[in-house]
N, C-alpha and C positions, 0 to 999 in steps of 0.2 A: 504494500500500500504506500509506495513512495511517490505517489502523484500529488499528495497533499502539499500545499504551500500556505504558510500563515498569512501571506499577503492578501489572500482572499478576505480575511477577517481582521486585518491589522487596524488598530484604532477603534474597534467597535466597543460597545459598552463593557463587555467582559474584559477587554484589554485595559480599559480605564480603571476598573476596580482592581485588577491584578497588578498593574504597574504602579498604581498609587500605593498599595500595600508593600510592594517590593521596594519602592523608593524609601518608604518609611523605615522598613527593616534595615536597608543598607545604611541609611543615615544614623540609625541608633546602634547598630552593631559595630560600625567602623570605629566607634570611640574606644573600643577595646582592641587595640592594634596587635598584630596586623589581622586583616580579614581576607578570607578566600571565598569568592563567590563562584558557585558551580552551576552552570546551566547546561544540562545534558541534552536538551531539545531546543537548541538555540535558534534554529531557522536562519534567516539572513541577518538578523540582528538590527536591521534598520529598514524602513519601508517608505520609499518616495510615493507621494500621492499619485503621481503620474504613471506609476508602474501599472502594467496591464492587469496584474492580479488585483490590485487595490481598486482599479477602475471598473472591474467587472461587476461587483456588488455595491461598491461605495459604502460599506458599512460604517466607515469613519464619520460619515455625515450625521448619523444618529448616535455617534459615540463621542469621540474626542472633540469634534467640531462643536457639538452642543455644549460641552463644558467650557471650551475656550470662549464661547460667546455669552457666557453667563458670569455674573458677578459672584465670585467665590469668597467666602469669609473664613473658612477653616485654614489655619496656617500650614498644616501638613499637606493639604491638597495643593496649596500654593507652591510648596516646595517641588511637588511633582510637575506642576505646570511650568515652573521656572526652568526645569530641565528640558522640557519640550521646546521652549523658546531658545534655550542655549544650544540645543541640537540644531536649530534652524538659524544659528548666528544672530538671534534676536531680530530676524527679518520676518517676512511673510512665512507663515507655516506651510511648508511644502513637503515635509516628511514626518513620519511618526516613528519615534525610536522604539526598538524592541528592548527586551530585558538586557541584552548585551550592551547596548548603547547607554541605557540608564545607569548600568553598573560602571561603565567607563567614565561617565560624567560625574558620578558620585564618589567613586573611590580614588585613593591616592596611588602613586607609583609603588609604594611599599606594599600595597595590597595586590592580590592575585585574582585574575579573572580566568576561569577555566570554562571554555566554550566547546560544545560538542554538537555535531549535526550529522545524521546518517545519510540524508538525502544528498546525492552527489552534486547536483546543481546548486542546492542551497548551501552546501559546504563550500563550494567555490565562491559563492557570493559572500559568505561569512568571512572567508580568508581575505577576500578583496577589501572588505569593509574594516577589518580589525587586525590583520597580521602585522601592521607597522607599529603596533604598541608593545613595548617591551614587557609589560606586566600581563599580557594576554596570551594564553595558551589555547590552541585550537586543534581539535581532533575530529576524525571522521570514523566513529566507531558505533557499535550497538550499545546504547546507554544502559539497557537492561542487563547487559553482561559486564559492563565496565564501570558502573558508578562507584562500586566499592574501591576500585583502583584510583578513580578520580579523587575520592575523599581522602584516601590514605596517602596521596601524593603530597599533602601539605599538613603541617602540624599546627597551623594557626587556627583561629576561630573560623567557623565555616557557616555559610548560608547556602542551602541547596534548594533550587527551584525545580519542581517537577510539574511540567505542563505539556504533556504530549497531546497529540491531536484527538485522541480517543476515537479515531476512525477505524482502527483495527478491531475486529470482532471481539478479541480477548484482551483488549488493552486495559480495561478496568481491573481484571484479574492480575495482569502483569504489574500494574502499579501497586496493587496491594502486596503482592509477593516481594516487589522491589523494596517497598518501605519496611515491611516486616523484617526482611533479611538485612537491609542496611542499618536500620535502627538498632538491631540486636548487636551490631558491632561498633556503632558510633552513636552513643546515646546523648552526647553533649552537643551535637550539631543542631542548628536551627533549620528545620525543613518547612518549606512552603509548598503545599500541593494544591494545584488548581484542578477543578473539574467543571464541565458544562452541565447546566440543568436542562435536559432535553424532554422533561415530562414523560419519561419512560420508566418502566419498572427497574431497568438496569441501573438507572441513576440512584434511585432510592436504595437498591440492593448494595450499590457501591458505598453509599454513606453508612448504611447499617454495618456492612462488613468492616469498614474502616474503623468505626467506633468500637466494634467487637475485638479489634486488635488490642484494645485497652492499653494503649501507649500513654505513659505518664505525661502530664502537661500538654495535652492535645486540645487545641481550640478549634471549634468548628464554626465557620461563618457561612451562612447561606443567604443569598440575595435572590428574591423572586420578583420578576417583572412580568406583568401580564399583558402589557400593551406593545411588546416588541413584535415587529413583523418578521423576525428571524425564527429559524427552527429552534434556536436556543431561547428558552424563556426565563433564564436566570443563570446564575453562576455561583460557585461555592469554593471554599478553601478550607484546608486543614493546615494549621500552623502548629508545629511541635516546638516546644521550648520557647514560648513567648512570655515575656514578663507581664504581670498583671496590669501595670500602668500603661504599657504599650497597647495592650488589648483595649483598654478604655479609650485611649487616644484614637486608635483605628476605628473603633465603633462610632465615636462621635463624628469623625470625618465621613464614614460610610453613610451615616444617616443623612448628611447633606447631599451626597451624591445620589442616593436612592431617591430623594425628593425631586432631584433634577430630572431623573429618568422616568419618573412615574407619569 
């Protein structure tokens, strides 16, 4: 199933929620130096609006464009939006950053960014976009087989983002097995796991099965939107090893974003 390109969905409402949380975590974890950010499903890492994949569905118009055209009060959402402007050189917004670019803009040279993408064309795009940065490592491997190696490659504090396409028939089960196996070896890592709410039985089963893993300090965030014209009717996250105060700050900001998208 390597026909999937995140550009089809880049900048949509789910990306807004996901990348806001990611930027918050990066900013708050990097205070404990150094930090390694690991993105095993990195895609191209940055997405120009004019790209043919983004232009096909133009999901960004009801996602990030809506946020950029609204007065935002939450300071943490503003941090996320500031990075989007920075990625566009503070000029007209013409591209949407992926997780890799948000990390590059947030972290310092002392921090490490580990990017991985299995799709051969997306891997080439990822290399083109990021290989000139000395603190960025880029691989073209199967994340499900190599995440343990990625995490073990650094002794610093780590943030791992798990956000596959969930287009594969057994992807939900693969994510569950991946987290169960990886957490059993690296319990002090901060994991952020994204999933789409497709209003299908498998989505609820995934949530139930994840919670049944009974991993300590697991925070579940579920955002339901009933007025979206996309197949995805909401989005959700599991964050492992999140501090209580950070959870409150994230919840407050998410409340403002949810009101915007209702």
